[in-house]
C-alpha positions in Angstrom: 57.2 -7.2 39.6 60.7 -6.2 38.5 61.8 -6.4 34.9 65.0 -8.0 36.1 63.1 -11.0 37.4 61.2 -11.4 34.1 64.4 -10.8 32.1 66.2 -13.5 34.1 63.6 -16.1 33.4 63.4 -15.0 29.7 67.2 -15.2 29.2 67.8 -18.4 31.2 69.6 -21.1 29.3 68.4 -23.7 29.2 65.0 -22.0 29.1 62.4 -23.3 31.5 58.7 -22.6 30.8 57.1 -20.4 33.4 53.7 -19.0 34.3 52.9 -15.4 34.9 50.3 -14.9 37.6 48.1 -11.8 37.4 46.3 -9.8 40.1 42.9 -10.8 38.7 43.7 -14.5 39.1 44.6 -15.2 35.5 47.6 -17.4 34.7 49.5 -16.9 31.5 52.0 -19.6 30.4 55.2 -18.7 28.7 56.1 -21.9 26.9 59.3 -20.8 25.1 61.5 -17.7 25.2 60.7 -16.9 21.5 57.0 -16.5 22.5 57.6 -13.5 24.8 58.7 -9.9 24.2 59.5 -7.2 26.6 58.4 -3.8 25.4 61.1 -1.1 25.1 59.5 0.8 28.0 60.0 -2.4 30.1 56.6 -1.9 31.6 54.7 -4.4 29.3 55.3 -7.9 28.1 53.6 -9.6 25.2 53.2 -13.3 25.3 52.2 -15.3 22.2 50.4 -18.6 22.7 50.8 -21.7 20.6 47.2 -21.2 19.4 48.1 -17.8 18.0 46.3 -15.8 20.7 48.4 -13.2 22.5 48.5 -11.6 26.0 49.6 -8.0 26.6 50.5 -7.7 30.2 51.2 -4.6 32.3 54.0 -5.7 34.7 52.3 -3.8 37.5 49.6 -6.4 37.4 52.0 -9.4 37.8 51.9 -10.9 41.3 54.1 -14.0 40.8 56.2 -15.9 38.4 56.1 -19.7 38.6 58.7 -21.9 37.0 57.2 -25.0 35.4 58.9 -28.3 35.3 60.4 -29.0 31.8 62.0 -32.4 32.0 60.8 -35.8 30.9 59.4 -36.5 34.4 57.5 -33.2 34.4 54.2 -33.5 36.2 54.9 -37.2 37.1 55.7 -38.5 40.5 58.2 -41.2 41.1 57.1 -44.3 42.8 59.2 -45.7 45.6 
């Protein structure tokens, strides 16, 4: 995973929540840009969760970044 792709999602305005998918199958949500930090080495990110837990992630283990819907209709289907 490139730091440019992570940085692009992190700096996007308006921010859209995203999920970091890891090689071991875990999924780490990033709910707000203030909840993530890129280490100076640009090899590690730290993601704080709303429940005060934290994930320290080596970017070499990231397999995918999934942008999550953020609007009022997020997760809902429109009926026709």
